[in-house]
N, C-alpha and C positions, 0 to 999 in steps of 0.2 A: 643529558645530565644521569650518571649513575645509580642506579639502584642502591639503597643501602643495604648491607649484609643483616639478616635477621638476627634479632637480640635475643641472646640464649641468657635468662635469669639463673640463679643458682636456686636448686631446688631447697623447699625450707628443710629443715632437720625432722626427721620423723619423731611423732610424739605419741607416747603410749595412751592410748583413751582412758578417763578417770574409771578406777575400779575400786570397790569396798569388798574385802574379802568377809567371807561366811566367819572366821574367827574375829577378826575386828569388830563386825556386827553383833555377834554373841557377847563379846566382852562389853560392849556398851550397853545392852540390854542389862547384863548382869550388873555394871556399875551402877545404871539408874534403878535396879532393882534394891541395891545396898542403900542408894540415897532415900529412896522412898521408906526402906526399915527404919530408917535413922529418924524419920519423921514421926512414925509410927512408935518407936520406942520411946520418944522422948516427949510426944505432946502431952501438956499438962491437961488432963483429962477433967480436972475441976473447971478451968478456964472453958475448956469446951462446952462444959454442962451448964455453967451459967449462960454461956451464948447462947446456947439451944433454948433454955429455958425463957430468955429474955425473949426472943423472937417469938415463942409459943405463946407468952402474954401479952404480945403487941395488940393493943386495940385498934391500932391503926395500918397503915401501909408501910412494909417493910421494903427500903430503899437501898439500893446496892449503887457503889460507885469506884471508879478505880480509872487509870489511864493507861494506854499502851495494853500489852498483853493482858495486864492485872483486870483492866476494863472490859476485855473480852469474857474473860471469867466471871467478874462479876454479873455482866450481863448474862450469861449464860446460867448462871445459878439462879438469878431472879426468875428467868424463863422456865425453870426447874419448878419452883414453888408455885409461879401461876398455873403450871399444866397441874399441880397437886390440890388447885382449888383456894390458895394462899394469897392474899392480896399483894403484891410487889410489883415492882418498877424497878427499871435503870435509869440512874440520873447522871447524865454527863456532866462533868465537872464544870466544863466551859460553858454549856448551854445554861446550867443552874447559874452562873453570875450574870446571865443575860435574859433573866425572866423565869426560867422553869424552876427554881427554887420555891416557886409561887405555889409549886403541889404540895409542899411540906407542910404539916402541921404538927402540933406538940404533940397528938398521940402516936406521931411514927417514929419509926426506927430507920436511921442511915448507916449503913454497914460501908466502911471504907477498905480496899483492898489495895495494899500497897507491900511491895517487898521490903521495900528500903526504910519506908515510914516518914520519908523526907520529901516525897511529890510536893512539888510548890503549889500543883493547882488544888489538891485536896488540901494543903494547909491554909490557901484563900479561902477554899470554902468552908472552914471550920466556922470562924466567927457569924458568917451569915446563918449557919444551921442554927447555932447557938441563939442567935435572935428569933429564929423560929421554935424555939422550943423543942425540937426533936432531940431523941437520945441517940446518942453519936456512939459508933464502936469501931475500933481499928483492926485489921488484921495485917499483922506484919511477919516479917521472920528476921528482924535486924533488932537486937536488944537495946533498949534504952534509947529509943528514936523520938523525935520530935512530935509526931502524930500521935502516938500511943500517950504522950503526956498531955496532950489537949482533948482527950476523948474520954468518954463516960467509963470506958469499958475497953479493954484491950486484950486481943487473943494473940499470943505468939506462936506461928507456926514454925518448928523448929526445922533447920534447912543446914544440911552438912555441907553442899557446895552444888553447883550448878553441873550438870553433866557436859557441858561445853568446856573443850580444854583450855580456854582461857577464863573459865567461871564467869563469864558476862552475860552468855545469851540466856534469856530466863525460860528454861525448859525443863527444869524441877522444880522451882519455885511455882511455876503456874501449875504444874502437875498435883502440887501438894494441895494447892489451893483449891483446884477443883475438887481433888477428894474430899477435901474437908467440907466444902460447901455442899456438896451432893448428899456427903452420908448424913449432914444434919439435916437435909431436905428429907430424908426419909425417916430418919428420926421423928421429924415433925408431923410427918405422913401418919406413923404410928400411933402417935400419942393424941392425934386427932381423929383417929378410927376411921381412916379415908376406904372406903368399900371399892370393890372391883367397879362396880357398876357407875359409882361416882366419878370414880377415875376414867371411865369409858366416856361417862358424859363429855369430859372435857377433850375428849379426844375423838369425836364423832367422824372425822374424814379419814382415820388412821384405821389399820387393820384390827389391834386392839379394840377400838370403840365399836366397829361394825360388828367384830364376834359378839360383843358383849349389851348392843343395842338393838341391831336387827333381828327381827322376826320372821317365821317363814312367809307370813302375811305382806310382809314389807318387800319380798322379792319373787313370790310366784307370780306365774301365770294365771291368768283368771278369763272367764267369760269367754269370747270369742275366740281366745289364742288358744284354748284347750282342745287338742286332738281327740273327739269323741266320735263314739259309734254305738251300736245297739249289738247285742249278742247274736240276733239273729242275721245282721248283714253279712252278705258274703264277702270274703278276705279281698279278693281281686277288686271288689267295688270299693274298697276301704284305703286302694293305695296311695291316691291324691292325700287324703286326709293323713295318713301315716307320715309321709314326706314332706308335706308342706308346712306343719308348724313347727318344724325344727325342734320337736322332742324326742325323736326317735321310736316312740311308741302311739298305741291307740289304747284310751280310757275307756272301758266297756262299762255301760251305765243301763240302767233301766229308766222306765219312763218317769218316775220320781227323782232320778238322778242319784240313786244308789249307784256306789261303786260295786261292781261286780268282779272286775278283774283286768287286766292290761295285756296287751299284746305288741310285742316288740320287733323292732326290726330284724333282731337276731331270731326271734321266732318264725320271723318270714322265711329267712332263709333255710333255717331247718325244715320247716313244714313243707316248702318246696323241695327240699333233697330228698324227704322221705317220702311226701306222696306224688309227686311227679305232676302229671295233669291234673290228679284229682283235687288239686289245689282249688281249681274254679268252681268245683261245688261245696268247698268248705266252709263253714261259718266262722266268724271270730269267735263267738262264743264256743266252739267245739274245741278250739287252739287256743285259746288264753290261758294266763296264769290266773286263779282264782282265788290265790292267796298272796298278795304281792305286798311288800312292805309300803307302810303309808305312814303320814305325819299329820299333827294338827296345825292349824293357822297360829296358835301361839307360841307354839315351840320356837325355841332359838333357831336362828339359821343356822348358828354353827353345826347345832346338834342335828340339823339335817344333813351337813355334810358327812359328819362322823356315821350316820347310820348308813348313809350311802356307800361308805367304806369299810363297813362292819361285814364280818365272816357271815356265809362260807363263799361269797362271792360279790364283788362291789357291783353296784348298779350306778345309772345315768341318771335315775331321775325318781323321785317320790310323787303319787297322788296325794293332794292335801284334802283330807276330810274333816267334817264337824262330827260331833258326838254322836249324831243319828248315822254316820257312814255315808253321808250325802256328799259328792264330790263338788267342792268349791275352788279347787286351784291345783297346779302340777308346780313343784319346784326343780329346777335341773341342776346338773354340776355345773353346766357352763354358765347356767346363770347366775350361780352362787361366785364361779370365780370373775364374772364381769362385775359383780357388785364389789369386787375387793376382798373375799374371804377368804 
């Protein structure tokens, strides 16, 4: 039986890969800017002010709810308020109808985000919220909608159209919801006189929080971690101490632990270059810096970093001394960076 001839399939027609031109993208950004400007130019400021004042006067928790993309926005705005120290939470419309509405009380406010104002899940939630006695606010973009008619307050967010060519994908409506909610959040922040220290206390793991919370004493090395020596010690006898503690320096002290100066690995290289074999007879005290930059334990850690980077030339460490000039620690640039500052 003979073998079949090879099958030759026709090559698929060549297709150009998808491409977006710079002009197209620029025009889309400009269009979105125009849509956002429409929102700013047509927003009823009196409505926005009443909304803001209502949230500011709330004695309970400010709940937010929404479905789909509006739900994501509502959740994000709630989280923004929480980060500012304002009691807030996101209430899922579905979960609310299956028990979570028990979190609501008559002192609470519930803000419902919906572009159309006709979201069925939110409309079904309204009578249940009414029974709990919470204050209801709708935030919508379609005039004379069902949700606005059944809430205690409505805020209209003017929407020219969606950026989507079909005017369907919620990409402009969600943008103005976010802008509106976060702007109100900052207004509440100002009205409540929130300080940087209070804000930092709510962000202890972030760089902002660390820069406002951490003090030098929280990040410094101390006791056995310190690379210490006496001024009469020979330089060559202290090489292990200089290199083993990971600080790049020696801290020169007297018998009472008063700081006398510092000797760095850079000083070692310069001394070796200038003195040659004579370095074997030189003491640390003869070559140390008698006027090093220092810092106190109660100073902010971010201040230590700024001091390290200040003119005339940056340094990699700062000895930490108390008011009696006694050495109690050392803070290094590596240690500050490792702490997230």
